[in-house]
C-alpha positions in Angstrom: 53.3 -59.7 -141.3 49.6 -59.8 -141.9 47.9 -63.2 -142.1 44.9 -63.8 -144.8 41.9 -63.8 -143.8 39.1 -66.5 -145.9 35.9 -66.6 -145.9 32.6 -68.6 -146.8 28.8 -68.4 -147.4 27.1 -70.1 -145.6 23.2 -70.5 -146.9 22.1 -71.6 -143.6 22.6 -68.5 -142.2 22.6 -66.6 -144.6 26.2 -64.7 -144.1 29.5 -65.1 -144.9 31.7 -67.0 -141.7 35.5 -66.6 -141.4 37.4 -70.0 -141.2 41.2 -68.4 -141.5 42.9 -68.3 -139.1 41.1 -70.4 -137.2 40.2 -69.8 -132.9 43.4 -71.7 -131.7 45.7 -68.9 -133.0 42.9 -65.5 -132.9 43.2 -66.7 -128.6 46.9 -67.4 -128.4 47.4 -63.8 -130.7 44.8 -62.2 -128.1 46.6 -63.7 -125.3 50.3 -62.4 -126.4 48.6 -58.9 -127.2 47.6 -58.4 -123.9 50.4 -60.3 -122.0 52.4 -57.1 -123.7 49.9 -54.7 -123.0 50.4 -55.9 -119.0 54.1 -55.7 -119.5 54.2 -52.2 -120.7 51.7 -51.0 -118.1 53.6 -52.5 -114.8 56.9 -51.0 -116.9 55.2 -47.3 -116.2 54.0 -48.0 -113.0 57.6 -48.9 -111.6 58.8 -46.0 -113.8 56.1 -43.6 -112.1 56.6 -44.7 -108.6 60.3 -44.6 -108.6 60.1 -41.1 -109.0 56.8 -40.4 -107.6 55.8 -40.9 -103.6 52.8 -42.5 -103.1 50.7 -40.7 -99.8 51.2 -43.1 -97.9 55.0 -43.1 -98.4 55.0 -39.9 -97.7 53.6 -40.2 -94.4 56.5 -43.0 -93.4 58.4 -40.3 -93.9 57.7 -37.4 -92.3 56.6 -39.4 -89.3 60.3 -40.9 -89.9 61.7 -37.4 -89.9 60.0 -36.6 -86.7 61.5 -39.3 -84.7 64.3 -38.1 -85.6 64.9 -34.7 -84.6 62.8 -35.9 -81.1 65.6 -38.3 -81.1 68.3 -35.7 -81.7 66.7 -33.5 -79.2 66.1 -35.9 -76.6 70.5 -36.7 -76.7 70.9 -33.1 -76.6 68.8 -33.2 -73.7 70.6 -36.0 -71.9 74.2 -34.1 -72.7 72.8 -31.3 -70.8 71.6 -33.5 -67.6 74.5 -35.0 -67.6 76.7 -31.7 -67.2 74.7 -30.4 -64.4 74.7 -33.9 -62.8 78.9 -33.9 -62.5 79.1 -30.6 -61.5 76.7 -31.5 -58.9 79.0 -34.8 -58.4 82.1 -31.9 -58.0 80.7 -29.7 -55.9 79.6 -32.7 -53.0 83.0 -34.1 -53.3 84.6 -30.9 -53.4 82.7 -28.7 -50.7 80.0 -30.3 -49.3 81.6 -32.9 -47.8 85.2 -31.6 -47.8 83.3 -29.6 -44.9 81.9 -32.0 -44.0 85.3 -33.6 -43.4 83.5 -37.2 -45.1 85.9 -39.0 -47.9 84.2 -38.6 -51.1 82.2 -41.0 -53.4 84.6 -43.2 -55.6 83.5 -43.7 -59.0 82.7 -47.2 -58.1 79.9 -45.9 -55.4 78.4 -43.8 -57.6 77.4 -45.9 -60.6 76.9 -48.5 -58.3 74.5 -51.3 -59.8 74.0 -49.6 -63.0 72.5 -52.5 -64.9 73.3 -52.6 -68.5 72.1 -55.6 -69.1 69.3 -55.1 -70.9 67.2 -56.7 -74.4 69.1 -54.2 -76.8 69.1 -56.6 -79.9 65.5 -55.2 -80.2 66.5 -51.6 -80.8 69.1 -52.5 -82.8 67.5 -54.3 -84.6 65.6 -51.0 -85.4 66.2 -48.4 -87.9 68.2 -45.1 -86.4 69.5 -48.3 -83.6 72.9 -46.4 -83.2 70.7 -42.8 -81.9 68.6 -45.0 -79.7 71.2 -46.8 -78.2 73.8 -44.0 -76.8 70.4 -41.9 -75.9 69.0 -44.9 -73.9 72.8 -45.4 -71.9 73.2 -41.7 -71.5 69.7 -42.1 -69.9 70.2 -45.2 -67.5 73.9 -43.2 -66.6 72.0 -40.0 -65.7 69.9 -42.6 -63.5 72.2 -43.6 -61.5 73.9 -40.5 -61.2 70.7 -39.4 -60.2 70.3 -42.2 -57.4 73.4 -42.0 -56.0 73.4 -37.8 -55.6 70.6 -38.0 -53.5 71.7 -40.6 -52.0 75.1 -38.7 -50.9 72.8 -35.2 -49.6 70.3 -37.8 -47.4 73.7 -38.8 -45.7 75.0 -34.7 -46.0 71.7 -34.4 -44.3 72.7 -36.3 -41.5 75.8 -35.2 -41.1 74.9 -31.3 -41.0 72.0 -32.9 -38.0 75.3 -33.9 -36.3 76.9 -30.9 -37.0 76.3 -29.6 -33.0 78.5 -33.0 -31.9 81.1 -32.3 -33.9 81.4 -28.5 -33.3 81.8 -29.4 -29.9 84.2 -31.9 -30.3 86.4 -30.3 -32.5 89.4 -28.0 -30.7 88.4 -24.5 -30.9 89.6 -22.9 -28.0 93.2 -22.3 -26.3 95.0 -24.9 -24.0 96.2 -22.4 -21.6 93.9 -18.8 -20.7 94.7 -15.5 -22.3 95.1 -14.1 -19.2 97.9 -16.5 -17.9 100.5 -16.4 -21.1 103.2 -14.3 -20.8 104.5 -15.0 -24.5 104.6 -17.6 -27.1 107.7 -19.2 -27.3 107.5 -20.4 -30.5 104.8 -21.0 -33.3 104.0 -24.2 -35.5 106.5 -25.2 -38.2 110.4 -25.0 -39.0 112.6 -23.7 -35.8 115.4 -24.1 -34.3 116.2 -27.2 -31.7 117.4 -25.2 -28.6 118.9 -28.5 -27.1 120.4 -29.9 -30.7 120.8 -26.6 -32.7 119.4 -28.1 -36.0 116.8 -27.0 -37.7 113.6 -29.6 -37.6 110.0 -29.2 -37.9 108.0 -27.5 -34.9 104.7 -29.6 -34.8 102.8 -27.4 -32.4 102.5 -24.4 -29.8 105.4 -23.5 -26.7 103.3 -20.8 -25.1 105.3 -19.6 -22.1 103.4 -19.5 -18.7 104.5 -20.5 -15.2 104.9 -23.8 -13.4 101.3 -24.8 -12.5 98.9 -22.5 -14.6 95.9 -24.4 -15.3 95.7 -26.5 -19.0 91.9 -27.4 -20.3 90.5 -29.1 -23.1 90.1 -27.5 -26.2 87.1 -29.8 -27.5 85.0 -32.4 -26.1 86.6 -35.8 -26.0 88.4 -39.0 -24.1 91.6 -39.3 -22.9 93.8 -41.8 -24.5 97.0 -41.3 -23.1 97.9 -39.6 -19.4 101.6 -40.3 -17.8 105.2 -39.8 -18.7 106.2 -40.0 -22.3 109.5 -39.8 -23.7 111.0 -36.3 -24.4 106.8 -35.0 -24.4 107.4 -35.2 -20.2 104.2 -35.5 -18.9 102.1 -35.6 -21.4 98.3 -36.4 -21.5 96.4 -37.0 -25.6 92.8 -36.5 -26.2 90.6 -38.3 -28.8 88.0 -35.7 -29.6 86.9 -38.2 -32.5 85.8 -37.1 -36.2 89.4 -37.5 -36.6 91.2 -35.1 -34.6 93.6 -35.1 -31.1 95.5 -32.9 -28.8 98.4 -33.5 -27.3 99.5 -31.1 -24.1 102.7 -31.7 -23.2 105.5 -31.1 -20.6 102.9 -31.2 -17.9 104.1 -30.8 -13.7 100.8 -32.2 -13.0 97.8 -34.9 -14.7 94.5 -34.4 -13.6 92.7 -37.1 -15.8 93.0 -40.9 -17.0 93.3 -43.0 -20.1 89.4 -43.4 -20.8 88.2 -40.7 -18.7 85.3 -38.3 -20.8 86.3 -35.2 -20.8 84.9 -31.4 -21.9 85.9 -28.5 -23.6 86.9 -26.2 -20.5 87.5 -28.9 -18.4 90.5 -28.4 -16.4 93.3 -31.6 -17.3 96.9 -30.7 -15.9 98.7 -27.6 -15.2 101.8 -26.4 -17.0 105.7 -27.7 -16.1 109.2 -28.4 -17.1 108.9 -32.0 -17.8 110.4 -34.2 -20.6 113.1 -32.4 -22.8 112.6 -28.8 -22.4 114.4 -25.9 -21.5 111.6 -23.7 -19.1 108.6 -23.5 -17.6 105.7 -24.1 -21.1 103.4 -25.6 -22.8 104.0 -27.7 -26.1 100.1 -28.3 -27.7 98.9 -30.2 -30.9 96.7 -30.9 -32.5 95.8 -33.5 -35.1 93.6 -34.3 -38.1 94.0 -37.9 -39.2 97.1 -38.6 -37.4 99.0 -35.4 -39.5 100.0 -32.3 -37.5 97.8 -29.2 -38.0 98.7 -25.7 -37.2 96.9 -25.1 -34.1 96.5 -21.0 -34.4 93.9 -22.0 -36.8 92.0 -24.0 -34.2 91.1 -21.2 -31.8 88.3 -19.7 -33.0 86.0 -19.7 -30.0 88.5 -17.7 -28.3 90.1 -15.0 -30.2 88.7 -12.3 -31.7 89.3 -11.2 -35.4 92.4 -8.9 -34.1 93.3 -11.1 -31.2 93.7 -13.8 -33.9 95.5 -11.7 -36.8 97.7 -10.8 -33.6 98.4 -14.4 -32.9 99.2 -15.2 -36.3 102.0 -12.2 -36.5 103.6 -14.0 -33.2 103.4 -17.5 -34.3 105.0 -16.5 -37.3 108.0 -14.6 -35.7 108.7 -17.0 -32.7 111.2 -18.7 -33.8 112.8 -20.0 -30.5 111.1 -23.6 -29.5 112.0 -24.5 -25.4 112.0 -28.1 -26.3 
C-alpha cells in the first residue's frame, strides 16, 4: 500500500519541503528494502555455488583425485612386491635350506620384530584413511620381509663358506674297496630275516667279503662307539656332524676307539662274522638325524655313473639278508 506524500511551501527557502512520511519512517523503509535485497543476493550466491565449482575447489578436487590415484598405484606395487618376497621366501625354505640341510625360517622368525605400534590416529582421521592404512601395513610387512630375507641370505652365504668342511664330513664312499667285494648280499629295504624267517626292514646294506677285508671310514668324523653291541657284533659308529652318523657292524677287528677323530678313507676295522650273522660280511648304515638312509645314495665319490646304475640294480635285486 502506497503512502501519501505531503509537502508545504517554505518562504525562507522558497521551496516545497516534504512533511510526510517522516525521516524515521523513510529510514525504516530503506533498511527493509536493503535487507530484502541482501537476502535475495545470498540466495542467488548459494544457488550458483551449489551447481558451479570455484577455481579453488576445482584445484582441490583435482589434487585429491591425483593423491587417490597415486595411493592405488602404490598399493598395487606393494602387492606385487609382497608376491615377489613370498616367492623368495618359498624358494629359500624349499630349496636353498634343503640343500644346506638347515632348518627353514618359521613365520615367527620371518616377521619377528614387526612393530605396528605407530601413531595411526592421524592417518585414520584423514580422507581415504582405509587405503592409507592398508598400504602402510603392506609396506611394514615388506620392510620386515626384506630384512628377514637379507639375514637368511647372510646365513646361507656362511653355510656356503662351510661347504668344503661339510663335503668332507658327509659319507660319500663305499666302506669296502670295490676290488675286495665278492657281491652285495642285501640292499636297503624290506627283506626276509635269515634266522627268524620273518619280513623285516633292513636299515643298511650287506657287503659279502672275506674275513679280514679292510673297512674304511666313509667321511670325516668322531668315533662314538667301538666295541661289541648285541646283534651288531663288533660295531663302530662314527658321528660325522651335520646330522650324519654311520655304522659298521659284524667286524672281526676294530682299530679305533671312542673320541678318536678319523678322516674319510682311514682304515677303521676289518670284515668279520660276529654278532647275529650268517656269514662273513659288513653291515653298513647311513643315518641322517637318527633316521636310516639308503646307503646307495652316498657313494658319489667312488662310483662312475655306470657303476652307480649297476649298484642300484644289485641293491634292488639283493634279497638275501646275512644278519
